[in-house]
C-alpha positions in Angstrom: 79.4 80.7 64.7 78.4 84.2 65.7 80.5 87.1 64.7 81.3 90.1 66.9 83.1 93.3 66.1 84.8 95.0 69.0 85.9 98.6 68.7 87.4 101.3 70.8 90.7 103.1 70.9 92.8 106.2 71.4 93.9 105.2 74.9 94.5 101.9 76.7 91.4 102.5 78.8 89.3 102.2 75.6 90.9 98.9 74.8 91.6 96.9 78.0 87.9 96.2 78.8 87.6 94.7 75.3 90.6 92.5 76.0 89.0 91.4 79.3 86.0 90.0 77.3 88.2 87.9 74.9 88.5 84.7 76.9 84.7 84.4 77.4 83.9 85.3 73.8 86.4 82.6 72.6 84.8 80.1 75.0 81.5 80.8 73.4 83.1 80.4 69.9 82.5 83.9 68.7 84.4 84.9 65.5 86.0 88.1 66.9 87.1 91.0 64.8 88.5 94.4 65.9 88.1 97.8 64.3 90.4 100.5 65.4 92.5 103.3 63.9 95.4 102.5 61.5 98.2 103.2 64.0 96.6 103.8 67.4 97.6 102.1 70.6 94.7 99.7 70.1 96.4 98.1 67.1 99.5 97.2 69.2 97.4 95.9 72.1 95.0 93.8 70.1 97.3 92.2 67.5 99.2 90.2 70.3 96.0 88.2 70.8 95.7 87.0 67.2 92.4 88.8 66.6 91.8 90.0 63.0 92.4 93.8 63.1 90.9 96.2 60.7 92.1 99.8 60.6 90.0 102.8 59.6 90.7 106.5 59.2 89.9 108.5 62.3 89.8 112.2 63.4 89.1 113.9 66.7 86.2 116.3 67.3 87.9 118.9 69.5 86.1 121.6 71.6 89.1 123.9 71.3 91.0 125.6 68.5 93.5 123.5 66.6 94.8 123.5 63.0 93.7 119.8 62.8 90.1 120.9 63.2 90.3 121.8 59.5 91.5 118.4 58.3 90.0 116.0 60.8 86.5 116.3 59.5 87.7 114.7 56.2 89.3 111.9 58.2 86.0 111.4 60.0 84.1 111.2 56.7 86.6 108.7 55.3 86.4 106.7 58.6 82.6 106.5 58.1 83.1 105.1 54.7 85.7 102.6 55.9 83.5 101.5 58.7 80.4 101.0 56.5 82.4 98.9 54.1 83.8 96.7 56.9 80.4 96.2 58.6 78.9 95.3 55.2 81.7 92.7 54.4 81.9 91.2 57.9 78.2 91.0 58.6 78.5 90.9 62.4 75.8 89.6 64.6 76.6 92.2 67.3 79.0 95.1 67.9 80.6 96.0 71.2 82.1 99.5 71.6 84.3 100.7 74.4 84.4 104.3 73.1 87.0 106.7 71.8 86.5 108.6 68.5 87.4 105.6 66.3 84.3 103.8 67.7 81.8 106.4 66.5 81.9 105.5 62.7 81.7 101.8 63.6 78.6 102.2 65.9 76.9 104.4 63.2 77.7 101.9 60.5 76.2 99.2 62.7 73.0 101.2 63.1 72.8 101.7 59.3 73.1 97.9 58.8 70.6 97.1 61.6 73.3 95.4 63.7 72.6 95.3 67.5 75.2 97.4 69.3 76.3 97.7 72.9 78.4 100.6 74.0 80.3 100.9 77.3 80.7 104.2 79.2 83.4 104.0 82.0 83.0 107.5 83.5 80.2 109.0 85.4 79.0 111.2 82.5 79.4 110.1 78.9 82.3 111.4 76.9 81.7 113.2 73.6 82.3 110.0 71.5 79.7 108.0 73.4 77.3 110.9 73.4 77.4 110.9 69.6 76.8 107.1 69.6 74.0 106.9 72.2 71.1 107.1 69.7 72.5 104.2 67.7 73.1 101.9 70.7 70.8 99.0 71.6 72.1 99.0 75.2 74.6 101.2 77.2 76.7 99.6 79.8 77.9 101.8 82.7 79.9 101.8 85.9 78.1 104.1 88.2 74.5 104.1 89.4 74.3 107.9 88.8 75.2 107.4 85.1 71.7 105.9 84.4 70.3 109.4 84.8 72.4 110.7 81.9 71.4 108.0 79.5 68.3 107.3 77.3 65.6 105.6 79.3 65.5 101.9 78.9 69.0 101.6 77.4 71.2 101.8 80.5 72.5 98.8 82.3 74.7 99.0 85.4 77.4 96.4 84.6 80.7 97.7 86.0 83.8 97.5 83.8 85.3 94.2 82.6 88.8 93.8 84.2 91.6 91.4 83.3 90.9 88.2 85.2 94.6 87.5 85.8 94.6 90.4 88.3 92.4 88.2 90.5 95.0 85.4 90.7 98.0 87.1 92.3 100.4 85.4 94.7 101.3 87.6 97.7 104.3 85.3 98.7 105.9 85.9 95.3 105.4 89.6 95.7 106.9 89.6 99.1 110.0 87.8 97.8 110.2 90.0 94.7 110.1 93.2 96.8 112.1 92.0 99.8 109.3 93.0 102.2 108.7 91.5 105.6 105.4 90.1 106.9 105.2 92.3 110.0 103.9 95.5 108.4 100.9 96.2 106.1 101.6 97.3 102.5 100.4 100.4 100.7 100.4 100.5 96.8 100.5 103.9 95.2 99.3 104.1 91.6 99.6 107.5 89.9 98.4 106.5 86.4 100.4 105.3 83.4 102.3 108.5 83.1 102.6 109.0 86.9 101.3 111.9 88.9 103.8 114.6 90.1 101.2 115.8 92.7 100.6 112.3 94.1 104.3 111.3 93.9 105.4 114.4 95.8 102.7 114.1 98.4 103.6 110.5 99.2 107.3 111.1 99.3 106.8 114.1 101.6 105.4 111.8 104.3 107.6 108.7 103.7 109.5 108.9 107.0 106.2 108.8 108.9 104.6 106.2 106.6 107.5 103.8 106.9 107.2 103.6 110.6 103.9 101.7 110.1 103.7 100.6 106.5 105.7 99.2 103.6 105.2 101.1 100.4 105.1 100.1 96.7 105.2 103.1 94.5 104.3 102.9 90.8 105.5 106.4 90.0 105.4 106.6 86.2 107.9 106.8 83.4 110.9 109.0 84.2 109.7 109.7 87.8 112.0 107.4 89.9 113.7 109.3 92.8 117.2 108.0 92.8 117.8 109.4 96.3 115.2 107.0 97.7 116.4 103.8 96.0 117.9 102.2 99.1 115.2 103.2 101.6 114.1 100.1 103.6 110.5 99.2 103.1 110.0 101.5 100.0 110.2 100.2 96.5 109.5 102.3 93.4 108.9 101.3 89.8 108.1 103.3 86.7 105.5 100.7 85.9 105.0 96.9 86.3 103.3 94.4 84.0 103.4 90.7 84.9 104.1 91.3 88.6 101.1 93.6 89.1 98.7 90.8 90.0 101.1 89.7 92.8 101.6 93.2 94.1 97.8 93.6 94.4 97.6 90.3 96.2 100.1 91.6 98.8 98.6 95.1 99.1 96.4 96.1 102.1 95.3 99.5 100.9 95.8 101.5 97.7 96.4 105.2 96.9 95.3 105.9 93.3 94.1 108.4 90.8 90.4 107.9 89.9 90.5 106.8 86.3 87.4 104.7 85.7 89.2 101.4 84.7 91.7 101.7 87.6 89.0 102.2 90.3 86.9 99.3 88.8 89.9 97.1 89.2 90.1 98.1 92.9 86.4 97.4 93.3 86.8 93.9 91.8 89.8 93.2 93.9 88.1 94.6 97.1 91.0 96.8 97.8 90.3 99.7 100.3 91.5 102.8 98.6 92.3 106.5 98.9 91.5 108.3 95.6 93.2 111.5 94.6 91.4 112.5 91.4 92.9 114.5 88.6 92.1 118.1 89.1 89.3 119.7 87.1 91.9 122.2 85.8 93.6 119.4 84.0 90.6 117.4 82.8 86.8 117.6 82.2 86.4 116.7 85.8 85.4 113.0 85.2 87.8 111.6 87.8 86.4 113.9 90.5 82.8 112.6 89.7 84.1 109.0 89.6 85.8 109.3 92.9 82.8 111.0 94.6 80.5 108.2 93.4 82.8 105.6 94.9 82.9 107.6 98.1 79.1 107.8 98.3 78.9 104.0 97.7 81.3 103.4 100.6 84.1 102.1 98.5 86.7 104.9 98.9 88.1 107.8 100.8 88.6 110.8 98.6 91.1 113.7 98.8 91.1 116.3 96.0 94.4 117.5 94.7 93.9 121.1 95.8 93.4 120.1 99.5 96.4 117.8 99.7 98.6 118.5 102.8 101.1 116.1 104.4 99.0 116.0 107.6 95.7 115.4 105.9 97.2 112.7 103.6 98.8 110.8 106.5 95.6 111.0 108.7 93.5 109.8 105.7 95.7 106.8 105.1 95.6 105.8 108.7 91.8 106.2 108.9 91.5 104.1 105.7 93.6 101.3 107.1 91.9 101.3 110.5 88.5 101.0 108.8 89.5 98.8 105.9 87.1 96.0 106.7 84.1 98.4 106.3 85.3 99.3 102.8 85.9 95.6 101.9 82.4 94.7 103.0 80.8 97.5 101.0 82.8 96.5 97.8 81.8 92.8 98.2 78.1 93.9 98.2 78.4 96.2 95.2 76.0 95.6 92.3 78.8 96.1 89.8 80.2 92.6 90.4 80.7 90.0 87.7 80.8 92.6 85.0 82.1 90.2 82.4 79.2 87.8 83.0 76.7 90.6 82.9 78.1 92.1 79.6 78.4 88.7 77.9 74.8 87.9 78.8 73.8 91.2 77.2 75.8 90.4 74.1 74.2 87.0 73.9 70.7 88.4 74.4 70.9 91.0 71.6 72.9 88.9 69.2 70.3 86.1 69.4 67.6 88.3 67.9 
């Protein structure tokens, strides 16, 4: 039995692609272990799958002033020691890292023990944690064709991002019954990210009267962002978030309005959902969502509106244009090379772990 260490954490986006690989790894009878931080979100997400979980100390390397910058280097050093001990004890055949700062000590420990290591970069340009890990990686999986230019020659493989396979098995009839929608109008799904987006929420709600003349709207607006005054509006349903029902909502949806987080847009690609992306502003991020969105636009998968240019008229016309041309976007997504990402990544894991 081969043994694999999965690692990654800090946000759900650094964990869910690992979770998407679990069924295939179990089919292939891998002995799976997970290394994350002691109390990070990854611990809660992974333990429900019955995977042995190993916590290590972790610190964040910030590019801005913080008091924690004086203490976190010691946590990083302790994490390095913790990771080296675990890799020595577990003797994995391969390591797969999804990124986040907890992954860096694990990848470096693997390099020191000559363990083949794959890392996955979701965004167009590598984040700091993956930049620190690149030299130690055997192969680097990526989502965007342009990312290959930012990675060491010969290491990059365009794989796409693994997504939860249950999302592909939704039931639109269950969703229609759950929502109380009719079958005579197309459906728009709005996804503002796990915390919701005030800018996206306000923009969509500002054109609701016009939207509802043509469409029915599912609005995942984020925790604490329900608008009570709109609760009884026919053809409009809002949720803070959904879990089990999400696959059914996707099955019913004709077009999607979304932020441009890498995992979210890879789900839209795998589901072949025509989409309008409103990336997080560069003022509130390192600009990765804008780069992600523009890449999907160039590949013919998405319409893009930047937050700063949002107006009610432009948003409404962009939605209508997307819907009218939806088949063009569906065709482009079906022809994308980033298909079957789980199979591609599993084949890479098999190839390096057989050495």
